[in-house]
SEFIZA-3560 file (N, C-alpha, C; in Angstrom, 3 decimals):
REM SEFIZA-3560
<numar><xx>-5.692</xx><yy>-11.570</yy><zz>-2.078</zz><atom>N</atom></numar>
<numar><xx>-6.341</xx><yy>-10.523</yy><zz>-2.829</zz><atom>CA</atom></numar>
<numar><xx>-7.677</xx><yy>-10.206</yy><zz>-2.165</zz><atom>C</atom></numar>
<numar><xx>-7.622</xx><yy>-9.662</yy><zz>-0.979</zz><atom>N</atom></numar>
<numar><xx>-8.856</xx><yy>-9.407</yy><zz>-0.263</zz><atom>CA</atom></numar>
<numar><xx>-9.366</xx><yy>-7.992</yy><zz>-0.428</zz><atom>C</atom></numar>
<numar><xx>-10.645</xx><yy>-7.824</yy><zz>-0.209</zz><atom>N</atom></numar>
<numar><xx>-11.258</xx><yy>-6.510</yy><zz>-0.220</zz><atom>CA</atom></numar>
<numar><xx>-12.432</xx><yy>-6.540</yy><zz>0.729</zz><atom>C</atom></numar>
<numar><xx>-12.844</xx><yy>-5.355</yy><zz>1.153</zz><atom>N</atom></numar>
<numar><xx>-13.969</xx><yy>-5.261</yy><zz>2.074</zz><atom>CA</atom></numar>
<numar><xx>-15.075</xx><yy>-4.438</yy><zz>1.447</zz><atom>C</atom></numar>
<numar><xx>-16.292</xx><yy>-4.629</yy><zz>1.936</zz><atom>N</atom></numar>
<numar><xx>-17.414</xx><yy>-3.848</yy><zz>1.451</zz><atom>CA</atom></numar>
<numar><xx>-18.451</xx><yy>-3.752</yy><zz>2.564</zz><atom>C</atom></numar>
<numar><xx>-19.374</xx><yy>-2.856</yy><zz>2.398</zz><atom>N</atom></numar>
<numar><xx>-20.430</xx><yy>-2.688</yy><zz>3.384</zz><atom>CA</atom></numar>
<numar><xx>-21.191</xx><yy>-1.403</yy><zz>3.146</zz><atom>C</atom></numar>
<numar><xx>-21.954</xx><yy>-0.998</yy><zz>4.150</zz><atom>N</atom></numar>
<numar><xx>-22.722</xx><yy>0.240</yy><zz>4.072</zz><atom>CA</atom></numar>
<numar><xx>-22.186</xx><yy>1.209</yy><zz>5.115</zz><atom>C</atom></numar>
<numar><xx>-21.940</xx><yy>2.426</yy><zz>4.692</zz><atom>N</atom></numar>
<numar><xx>-21.442</xx><yy>3.455</yy><zz>5.589</zz><atom>CA</atom></numar>
<numar><xx>-22.360</xx><yy>4.657</yy><zz>5.573</zz><atom>C</atom></numar>
<numar><xx>-21.870</xx><yy>5.776</yy><zz>6.081</zz><atom>N</atom></numar>
<numar><xx>-22.651</xx><yy>7.005</yy><zz>6.153</zz><atom>CA</atom></numar>
<numar><xx>-23.081</xx><yy>7.505</yy><zz>4.776</zz><atom>C</atom></numar>
<numar><xx>-22.292</xx><yy>7.193</yy><zz>3.763</zz><atom>N</atom></numar>
<numar><xx>-22.572</xx><yy>7.696</yy><zz>2.418</zz><atom>CA</atom></numar>
<numar><xx>-23.037</xx><yy>6.590</yy><zz>1.477</zz><atom>C</atom></numar>
<numar><xx>-23.577</xx><yy>5.505</yy><zz>2.008</zz><atom>N</atom></numar>
<numar><xx>-24.084</xx><yy>4.417</yy><zz>1.185</zz><atom>CA</atom></numar>
<numar><xx>-23.094</xx><yy>3.279</yy><zz>1.080</zz><atom>C</atom></numar>
<numar><xx>-23.240</xx><yy>2.487</yy><zz>0.035</zz><atom>N</atom></numar>
<numar><xx>-22.424</xx><yy>1.296</yy><zz>-0.177</zz><atom>CA</atom></numar>
<numar><xx>-21.000</xx><yy>1.692</yy><zz>-0.530</zz><atom>C</atom></numar>
<numar><xx>-20.039</xx><yy>0.946</yy><zz>-0.024</zz><atom>N</atom></numar>
<numar><xx>-18.637</xx><yy>1.210</yy><zz>-0.354</zz><atom>CA</atom></numar>
<numar><xx>-17.900</xx><yy>-0.105</yy><zz>-0.567</zz><atom>C</atom></numar>
<numar><xx>-16.828</xx><yy>-0.028</yy><zz>-1.304</zz><atom>N</atom></numar>
<numar><xx>-15.899</xx><yy>-1.130</yy><zz>-1.470</zz><atom>CA</atom></numar>
<numar><xx>-14.498</xx><yy>-0.593</yy><zz>-1.264</zz><atom>C</atom></numar>
<numar><xx>-13.727</xx><yy>-1.303</yy><zz>-0.520</zz><atom>N</atom></numar>
<numar><xx>-12.333</xx><yy>-0.940</yy><zz>-0.281</zz><atom>CA</atom></numar>
<numar><xx>-11.460</xx><yy>-1.956</yy><zz>-1.016</zz><atom>C</atom></numar>
<numar><xx>-11.232</xx><yy>-1.695</yy><zz>-2.283</zz><atom>N</atom></numar>
<numar><xx>-10.464</xx><yy>-2.606</yy><zz>-3.120</zz><atom>CA</atom></numar>
<numar><xx>-8.975</xx><yy>-2.307</yy><zz>-3.006</zz><atom>C</atom></numar>
<numar><xx>-8.135</xx><yy>-3.317</yy><zz>-3.109</zz><atom>N</atom></numar>
<numar><xx>-6.692</xx><yy>-3.077</yy><zz>-3.118</zz><atom>CA</atom></numar>
<numar><xx>-6.300</xx><yy>-2.214</yy><zz>-4.321</zz><atom>C</atom></numar>
<numar><xx>-5.241</xx><yy>-1.457</yy><zz>-4.173</zz><atom>N</atom></numar>
<numar><xx>-4.774</xx><yy>-0.547</yy><zz>-5.225</zz><atom>CA</atom></numar>
<numar><xx>-3.833</xx><yy>-1.292</yy><zz>-6.174</zz><atom>C</atom></numar>
<numar><xx>-4.401</xx><yy>-2.159</yy><zz>-6.999</zz><atom>N</atom></numar>
<numar><xx>-3.587</xx><yy>-2.965</yy><zz>-7.897</zz><atom>CA</atom></numar>
<numar><xx>-2.814</xx><yy>-2.124</yy><zz>-8.904</zz><atom>C</atom></numar>
<numar><xx>-3.378</xx><yy>-1.036</yy><zz>-9.367</zz><atom>N</atom></numar>
<numar><xx>-2.718</xx><yy>-0.215</yy><zz>-10.389</zz><atom>CA</atom></numar>
<numar><xx>-1.730</xx><yy>0.783</yy><zz>-9.806</zz><atom>C</atom></numar>
<numar><xx>-1.799</xx><yy>1.047</yy><zz>-8.517</zz><atom>N</atom></numar>
<numar><xx>-0.919</xx><yy>2.037</yy><zz>-7.917</zz><atom>CA</atom></numar>
<numar><xx>0.152</xx><yy>1.479</yy><zz>-7.006</zz><atom>C</atom></numar>
<numar><xx>0.056</xx><yy>0.209</yy><zz>-6.644</zz><atom>N</atom></numar>
<numar><xx>0.997</xx><yy>-0.385</yy><zz>-5.703</zz><atom>CA</atom></numar>
<numar><xx>1.632</xx><yy>-1.627</yy><zz>-6.316</zz><atom>C</atom></numar>
<numar><xx>2.948</xx><yy>-1.629</yy><zz>-6.449</zz><atom>N</atom></numar>
<numar><xx>3.630</xx><yy>-2.778</yy><zz>-7.050</zz><atom>CA</atom></numar>
<numar><xx>3.481</xx><yy>-4.007</yy><zz>-6.159</zz><atom>C</atom></numar>
<numar><xx>3.473</xx><yy>-3.808</yy><zz>-4.840</zz><atom>N</atom></numar>
<numar><xx>3.311</xx><yy>-4.945</yy><zz>-3.936</zz><atom>CA</atom></numar>
<numar><xx>1.966</xx><yy>-5.628</yy><zz>-4.161</zz><atom>C</atom></numar>
<numar><xx>0.932</xx><yy>-4.837</yy><zz>-4.325</zz><atom>N</atom></numar>
<numar><xx>-0.404</xx><yy>-5.384</yy><zz>-4.539</zz><atom>CA</atom></numar>
<numar><xx>-0.530</xx><yy>-5.971</yy><zz>-5.946</zz><atom>C</atom></numar>
<numar><xx>-0.009</xx><yy>-5.276</yy><zz>-6.940</zz><atom>N</atom></numar>
<numar><xx>-0.079</xx><yy>-5.773</yy><zz>-8.319</zz><atom>CA</atom></numar>
<numar><xx>0.691</xx><yy>-7.081</yy><zz>-8.472</zz><atom>C</atom></numar>
<numar><xx>1.750</xx><yy>-7.245</yy><zz>-7.702</zz><atom>N</atom></numar>
<numar><xx>2.557</xx><yy>-8.452</yy><zz>-7.824</zz><atom>CA</atom></numar>
<numar><xx>1.758</xx><yy>-9.697</yy><zz>-7.440</zz><atom>C</atom></numar>
<numar><xx>0.712</xx><yy>-9.538</yy><zz>-6.639</zz><atom>N</atom></numar>
<numar><xx>-0.166</xx><yy>-10.660</yy><zz>-6.309</zz><atom>CA</atom></numar>
<numar><xx>-0.778</xx><yy>-11.251</yy><zz>-7.589</zz><atom>C</atom></numar>
<numar><xx>-1.066</xx><yy>-10.402</yy><zz>-8.553</zz><atom>N</atom></numar>
<numar><xx>-1.609</xx><yy>-10.863</yy><zz>-9.833</zz><atom>CA</atom></numar>
<numar><xx>-0.566</xx><yy>-11.707</yy><zz>-10.558</zz><atom>C</atom></numar>
<numar><xx>0.662</xx><yy>-11.219</yy><zz>-10.597</zz><atom>N</atom></numar>
<numar><xx>1.739</xx><yy>-11.934</yy><zz>-11.290</zz><atom>CA</atom></numar>
<numar><xx>1.954</xx><yy>-13.308</yy><zz>-10.661</zz><atom>C</atom></numar>
<numar><xx>1.912</xx><yy>-13.364</yy><zz>-9.343</zz><atom>N</atom></numar>
<numar><xx>2.131</xx><yy>-14.635</yy><zz>-8.654</zz><atom>CA</atom></numar>
<numar><xx>1.032</xx><yy>-15.652</yy><zz>-8.962</zz><atom>C</atom></numar>
<numar><xx>-0.182</xx><yy>-15.192</yy><zz>-9.163</zz><atom>N</atom></numar>
<numar><xx>-1.295</xx><yy>-16.105</yy><zz>-9.436</zz><atom>CA</atom></numar>
<numar><xx>-1.374</xx><yy>-16.512</yy><zz>-10.908</zz><atom>C</atom></numar>
<numar><xx>-0.820</xx><yy>-15.692</yy><zz>-11.787</zz><atom>N</atom></numar>
<numar><xx>-0.856</xx><yy>-15.979</yy><zz>-13.226</zz><atom>CA</atom></numar>
<numar><xx>0.583</xx><yy>-16.109</yy><zz>-13.700</zz><atom>C</atom></numar>
<numar><xx>1.049</xx><yy>-17.299</yy><zz>-13.881</zz><atom>N</atom></numar>
<numar><xx>2.468</xx><yy>-17.531</yy><zz>-14.160</zz><atom>CA</atom></numar>
<numar><xx>2.842</xx><yy>-17.399</yy><zz>-15.631</zz><atom>C</atom></numar>
<numar><xx>2.083</xx><yy>-16.642</yy><zz>-16.398</zz><atom>N</atom></numar>
<numar><xx>2.403</xx><yy>-16.467</yy><zz>-17.818</zz><atom>CA</atom></numar>
<numar><xx>3.027</xx><yy>-15.103</yy><zz>-18.120</zz><atom>C</atom></numar>
<numar><xx>3.156</xx><yy>-14.253</yy><zz>-17.114</zz><atom>N</atom></numar>
<numar><xx>3.676</xx><yy>-12.905</yy><zz>-17.330</zz><atom>CA</atom></numar>
<numar><xx>5.193</xx><yy>-12.875</yy><zz>-17.462</zz><atom>C</atom></numar>
<numar><xx>5.664</xx><yy>-11.992</yy><zz>-18.342</zz><atom>N</atom></numar>
<numar><xx>7.058</xx><yy>-11.598</yy><zz>-18.422</zz><atom>CA</atom></numar>
<numar><xx>7.042</xx><yy>-10.081</yy><zz>-18.286</zz><atom>C</atom></numar>
<numar><xx>7.710</xx><yy>-9.557</yy><zz>-17.277</zz><atom>N</atom></numar>
<numar><xx>7.715</xx><yy>-8.122</yy><zz>-17.005</zz><atom>CA</atom></numar>
<numar><xx>9.126</xx><yy>-7.596</yy><zz>-17.237</zz><atom>C</atom></numar>
<numar><xx>9.241</xx><yy>-6.447</yy><zz>-17.903</zz><atom>N</atom></numar>
<numar><xx>10.542</xx><yy>-5.836</yy><zz>-18.136</zz><atom>CA</atom></numar>
<numar><xx>10.402</xx><yy>-4.353</yy><zz>-18.412</zz><atom>C</atom></numar>
<numar><xx>11.531</xx><yy>-3.703</yy><zz>-18.577</zz><atom>N</atom></numar>
<numar><xx>11.514</xx><yy>-2.263</yy><zz>-18.825</zz><atom>CA</atom></numar>
<numar><xx>12.529</xx><yy>-1.928</yy><zz>-19.904</zz><atom>C</atom></numar>
<numar><xx>12.087</xx><yy>-1.105</yy><zz>-20.867</zz><atom>N</atom></numar>
<numar><xx>13.046</xx><yy>-0.563</yy><zz>-21.824</zz><atom>CA</atom></numar>
<numar><xx>13.435</xx><yy>0.833</yy><zz>-21.321</zz><atom>C</atom></numar>
<numar><xx>14.019</xx><yy>1.660</yy><zz>-22.154</zz><atom>N</atom></numar>
<numar><xx>14.464</xx><yy>2.971</yy><zz>-21.689</zz><atom>CA</atom></numar>
<numar><xx>13.317</xx><yy>3.885</yy><zz>-21.274</zz><atom>C</atom></numar>
<numar><xx>12.110</xx><yy>3.660</yy><zz>-21.804</zz><atom>N</atom></numar>
<numar><xx>11.011</xx><yy>4.590</yy><zz>-21.548</zz><atom>CA</atom></numar>
<numar><xx>9.836</xx><yy>3.978</yy><zz>-20.805</zz><atom>C</atom></numar>
<numar><xx>9.517</xx><yy>2.729</yy><zz>-21.042</zz><atom>N</atom></numar>
<numar><xx>8.273</xx><yy>2.139</yy><zz>-20.540</zz><atom>CA</atom></numar>
<numar><xx>8.501</xx><yy>0.775</yy><zz>-19.899</zz><atom>C</atom></numar>
<numar><xx>7.572</xx><yy>0.419</yy><zz>-19.005</zz><atom>N</atom></numar>
<numar><xx>7.473</xx><yy>-0.953</yy><zz>-18.512</zz><atom>CA</atom></numar>
<numar><xx>6.678</xx><yy>-1.749</yy><zz>-19.532</zz><atom>C</atom></numar>
<numar><xx>7.050</xx><yy>-3.001</yy><zz>-19.724</zz><atom>N</atom></numar>
<numar><xx>6.399</xx><yy>-3.867</yy><zz>-20.701</zz><atom>CA</atom></numar>
<numar><xx>5.946</xx><yy>-5.151</yy><zz>-20.019</zz><atom>C</atom></numar>
<numar><xx>4.826</xx><yy>-5.671</yy><zz>-20.463</zz><atom>N</atom></numar>
<numar><xx>4.356</xx><yy>-6.973</yy><zz>-20.002</zz><atom>CA</atom></numar>
<numar><xx>4.035</xx><yy>-7.818</yy><zz>-21.220</zz><atom>C</atom></numar>
<numar><xx>4.429</xx><yy>-9.049</yy><zz>-21.166</zz><atom>N</atom></numar>
<numar><xx>4.159</xx><yy>-9.983</yy><zz>-22.248</zz><atom>CA</atom></numar>
<numar><xx>3.738</xx><yy>-11.308</yy><zz>-21.630</zz><atom>C</atom></numar>
<numar><xx>3.114</xx><yy>-12.134</yy><zz>-22.441</zz><atom>N</atom></numar>
<numar><xx>2.814</xx><yy>-13.472</yy><zz>-21.950</zz><atom>CA</atom></numar>
<numar><xx>3.721</xx><yy>-14.465</yy><zz>-22.643</zz><atom>C</atom></numar>
<numar><xx>4.143</xx><yy>-15.430</yy><zz>-21.891</zz><atom>N</atom></numar>
<numar><xx>5.001</xx><yy>-16.490</yy><zz>-22.389</zz><atom>CA</atom></numar>
<numar><xx>4.181</xx><yy>-17.763</yy><zz>-22.341</zz><atom>C</atom></numar>
<numar><xx>3.669</xx><yy>-18.160</yy><zz>-23.478</zz><atom>N</atom></numar>
<numar><xx>2.796</xx><yy>-19.321</yy><zz>-23.553</zz><atom>CA</atom></numar>
<numar><xx>3.404</xx><yy>-20.311</yy><zz>-24.516</zz><atom>C</atom></numar>
<numar><xx>3.887</xx><yy>-21.424</yy><zz>-24.003</zz><atom>N</atom></numar>
<numar><xx>4.500</xx><yy>-22.467</yy><zz>-24.827</zz><atom>CA</atom></numar>
<numar><xx>5.589</xx><yy>-21.892</yy><zz>-25.723</zz><atom>C</atom></numar>
<numar><xx>6.469</xx><yy>-21.087</yy><zz>-25.122</zz><atom>N</atom></numar>
<numar><xx>7.620</xx><yy>-20.465</yy><zz>-25.792</zz><atom>CA</atom></numar>
<numar><xx>7.253</xx><yy>-19.445</yy><zz>-26.857</zz><atom>C</atom></numar>
<numar><xx>6.022</xx><yy>-18.973</yy><zz>-26.867</zz><atom>N</atom></numar>
<numar><xx>5.623</xx><yy>-17.853</yy><zz>-27.727</zz><atom>CA</atom></numar>
<numar><xx>5.476</xx><yy>-16.623</yy><zz>-26.848</zz><atom>C</atom></numar>
<numar><xx>6.165</xx><yy>-15.561</yy><zz>-27.188</zz><atom>N</atom></numar>
<numar><xx>6.095</xx><yy>-14.315</yy><zz>-26.439</zz><atom>CA</atom></numar>
<numar><xx>5.156</xx><yy>-13.369</yy><zz>-27.186</zz><atom>C</atom></numar>
<numar><xx>4.138</xx><yy>-12.860</yy><zz>-26.479</zz><atom>N</atom></numar>
<numar><xx>3.184</xx><yy>-11.920</yy><zz>-27.069</zz><atom>CA</atom></numar>
<numar><xx>3.111</xx><yy>-10.682</yy><zz>-26.186</zz><atom>C</atom></numar>
<numar><xx>3.354</xx><yy>-9.521</yy><zz>-26.777</zz><atom>N</atom></numar>
<numar><xx>3.270</xx><yy>-8.278</yy><zz>-26.028</zz><atom>CA</atom></numar>
<numar><xx>1.826</xx><yy>-8.047</yy><zz>-25.577</zz><atom>C</atom></numar>
<numar><xx>1.639</xx><yy>-7.721</yy><zz>-24.301</zz><atom>N</atom></numar>
<numar><xx>0.314</xx><yy>-7.468</yy><zz>-23.766</zz><atom>CA</atom></numar>
<numar><xx>0.054</xx><yy>-6.000</yy><zz>-23.498</zz><atom>C</atom></numar>
<numar><xx>1.049</xx><yy>-5.310</yy><zz>-22.923</zz><atom>N</atom></numar>
<numar><xx>0.811</xx><yy>-3.917</yy><zz>-22.546</zz><atom>CA</atom></numar>
<numar><xx>2.118</xx><yy>-3.197</yy><zz>-22.312</zz><atom>C</atom></numar>
<numar><xx>2.013</xx><yy>-1.871</yy><zz>-22.258</zz><atom>N</atom></numar>
<numar><xx>3.129</xx><yy>-1.028</yy><zz>-21.842</zz><atom>CA</atom></numar>
<numar><xx>2.558</xx><yy>0.150</yy><zz>-21.064</zz><atom>C</atom></numar>
<numar><xx>3.330</xx><yy>0.619</yy><zz>-20.075</zz><atom>N</atom></numar>
<numar><xx>2.870</xx><yy>1.710</yy><zz>-19.222</zz><atom>CA</atom></numar>
<numar><xx>4.074</xx><yy>2.354</yy><zz>-18.540</zz><atom>C</atom></numar>
<numar><xx>3.812</xx><yy>3.462</yy><zz>-17.860</zz><atom>N</atom></numar>
<numar><xx>4.871</xx><yy>4.196</yy><zz>-17.171</zz><atom>CA</atom></numar>
<numar><xx>5.321</xx><yy>3.523</yy><zz>-15.873</zz><atom>C</atom></numar>
<numar><xx>4.454</xx><yy>2.710</yy><zz>-15.260</zz><atom>N</atom></numar>
<numar><xx>4.809</xx><yy>2.052</yy><zz>-13.994</zz><atom>CA</atom></numar>
<numar><xx>4.614</xx><yy>0.544</yy><zz>-14.118</zz><atom>C</atom></numar>
<numar><xx>5.345</xx><yy>-0.195</yy><zz>-13.308</zz><atom>N</atom></numar>
<numar><xx>5.236</xx><yy>-1.647</yy><zz>-13.325</zz><atom>CA</atom></numar>
<numar><xx>3.843</xx><yy>-2.097</yy><zz>-12.887</zz><atom>C</atom></numar>
<numar><xx>3.305</xx><yy>-1.462</yy><zz>-11.859</zz><atom>N</atom></numar>
<numar><xx>1.985</xx><yy>-1.880</yy><zz>-11.375</zz><atom>CA</atom></numar>
<numar><xx>0.904</xx><yy>-1.660</yy><zz>-12.435</zz><atom>C</atom></numar>
<numar><xx>0.982</xx><yy>-0.562</yy><zz>-13.171</zz><atom>N</atom></numar>
<numar><xx>-0.013</xx><yy>-0.296</yy><zz>-14.210</zz><atom>CA</atom></numar>
<numar><xx>0.129</xx><yy>-1.278</yy><zz>-15.367</zz><atom>C</atom></numar>
<numar><xx>1.343</xx><yy>-1.626</yy><zz>-15.760</zz><atom>N</atom></numar>
<numar><xx>1.524</xx><yy>-2.560</yy><zz>-16.868</zz><atom>CA</atom></numar>
<numar><xx>0.991</xx><yy>-3.946</yy><zz>-16.491</zz><atom>C</atom></numar>
<numar><xx>1.123</xx><yy>-4.320</yy><zz>-15.222</zz><atom>N</atom></numar>
<numar><xx>0.584</xx><yy>-5.594</yy><zz>-14.757</zz><atom>CA</atom></numar>
<numar><xx>-0.936</xx><yy>-5.583</yy><zz>-14.849</zz><atom>C</atom></numar>
<numar><xx>-1.552</xx><yy>-4.513</yy><zz>-14.396</zz><atom>N</atom></numar>
<numar><xx>-3.016</xx><yy>-4.416</yy><zz>-14.448</zz><atom>CA</atom></numar>
<numar><xx>-3.537</xx><yy>-4.449</yy><zz>-15.879</zz><atom>C</atom></numar>
<numar><xx>-2.899</xx><yy>-3.709</yy><zz>-16.759</zz><atom>N</atom></numar>
<numar><xx>-3.330</xx><yy>-3.691</yy><zz>-18.163</zz><atom>CA</atom></numar>
<numar><xx>-3.178</xx><yy>-5.066</yy><zz>-18.809</zz><atom>C</atom></numar>
<numar><xx>-2.078</xx><yy>-5.744</yy><zz>-18.502</zz><atom>N</atom></numar>
<numar><xx>-1.870</xx><yy>-7.075</yy><zz>-19.052</zz><atom>CA</atom></numar>
<numar><xx>-2.920</xx><yy>-8.049</yy><zz>-18.526</zz><atom>C</atom></numar>
<numar><xx>-3.234</xx><yy>-7.962</yy><zz>-17.247</zz><atom>N</atom></numar>
<numar><xx>-4.260</xx><yy>-8.824</yy><zz>-16.666</zz><atom>CA</atom></numar>
<numar><xx>-5.608</xx><yy>-8.602</yy><zz>-17.353</zz><atom>C</atom></numar>
<numar><xx>-5.974</xx><yy>-7.347</yy><zz>-17.561</zz><atom>N</atom></numar>
<numar><xx>-7.246</xx><yy>-7.054</yy><zz>-18.218</zz><atom>CA</atom></numar>
<numar><xx>-7.282</xx><yy>-7.605</yy><zz>-19.642</zz><atom>C</atom></numar>
<numar><xx>-6.169</xx><yy>-7.490</yy><zz>-20.351</zz><atom>N</atom></numar>
<numar><xx>-6.121</xx><yy>-8.021</yy><zz>-21.718</zz><atom>CA</atom></numar>
<numar><xx>-6.259</xx><yy>-9.542</yy><zz>-21.709</zz><atom>C</atom></numar>
<numar><xx>-5.598</xx><yy>-10.209</yy><zz>-20.764</zz><atom>N</atom></numar>
<numar><xx>-5.720</xx><yy>-11.662</yy><zz>-20.679</zz><atom>CA</atom></numar>
<numar><xx>-7.147</xx><yy>-12.080</yy><zz>-20.324</zz><atom>C</atom></numar>
<numar><xx>-7.790</xx><yy>-11.329</yy><zz>-19.441</zz><atom>N</atom></numar>
<numar><xx>-9.176</xx><yy>-11.631</yy><zz>-19.082</zz><atom>CA</atom></numar>
<numar><xx>-10.099</xx><yy>-11.461</yy><zz>-20.285</zz><atom>C</atom></numar>
<numar><xx>-9.854</xx><yy>-10.457</yy><zz>-21.089</zz><atom>N</atom></numar>
<numar><xx>-10.657</xx><yy>-10.241</yy><zz>-22.295</zz><atom>CA</atom></numar>
<numar><xx>-10.449</xx><yy>-11.392</yy><zz>-23.284</zz><atom>C</atom></numar>
<numar><xx>-9.208</xx><yy>-11.851</yy><zz>-23.418</zz><atom>N</atom></numar>
<numar><xx>-8.932</xx><yy>-12.985</yy><zz>-24.308</zz><atom>CA</atom></numar>
<numar><xx>-9.654</xx><yy>-14.239</yy><zz>-23.828</zz><atom>C</atom></numar>
<numar><xx>-9.723</xx><yy>-14.430</yy><zz>-22.521</zz><atom>N</atom></numar>
<numar><xx>-10.415</xx><yy>-15.606</yy><zz>-21.984</zz><atom>CA</atom></numar>
<numar><xx>-11.897</xx><yy>-15.591</yy><zz>-22.349</zz><atom>C</atom></numar>
<numar><xx>-12.511</xx><yy>-14.409</yy><zz>-22.377</zz><atom>N</atom></numar>
<numar><xx>-13.920</xx><yy>-14.306</yy><zz>-22.751</zz><atom>CA</atom></numar>
<numar><xx>-14.138</xx><yy>-14.790</yy><zz>-24.190</zz><atom>C</atom></numar>
<numar><xx>-13.218</xx><yy>-14.439</yy><zz>-25.072</zz><atom>N</atom></numar>
<numar><xx>-13.350</xx><yy>-14.820</yy><zz>-26.471</zz><atom>CA</atom></numar>
<numar><xx>-13.070</xx><yy>-16.297</yy><zz>-26.690</zz><atom>C</atom></numar>
<numar><xx>-12.258</xx><yy>-16.885</yy><zz>-25.822</zz><atom>N</atom></numar>
<numar><xx>-11.905</xx><yy>-18.293</yy><zz>-25.982</zz><atom>CA</atom></numar>
<numar><xx>-13.013</xx><yy>-19.220</yy><zz>-25.498</zz><atom>C</atom></numar>
<numar><xx>-13.862</xx><yy>-18.743</yy><zz>-24.600</zz><atom>N</atom></numar>
<numar><xx>-14.931</xx><yy>-19.585</yy><zz>-24.051</zz><atom>CA</atom></numar>
<numar><xx>-16.202</xx><yy>-19.507</yy><zz>-24.849</zz><atom>C</atom></numar>
//
């Protein structure tokens, strides 16, 4: 999950991976967090967490990469409340 940054002609820049637009890049998140369950119904992609045999819906979106990103953000927010 690398990214680059620096100063260019137009000031500071960051070249972040396209986690929300690329399934290959978003899948890096899934590989690092082994609690995701990803699936698709007739209309939307769904992400849930599987924690000790409890399934909790995390997000839904039109693309798999976006549902992964939304689920990751929700899990990160939950971690803030738990600490």
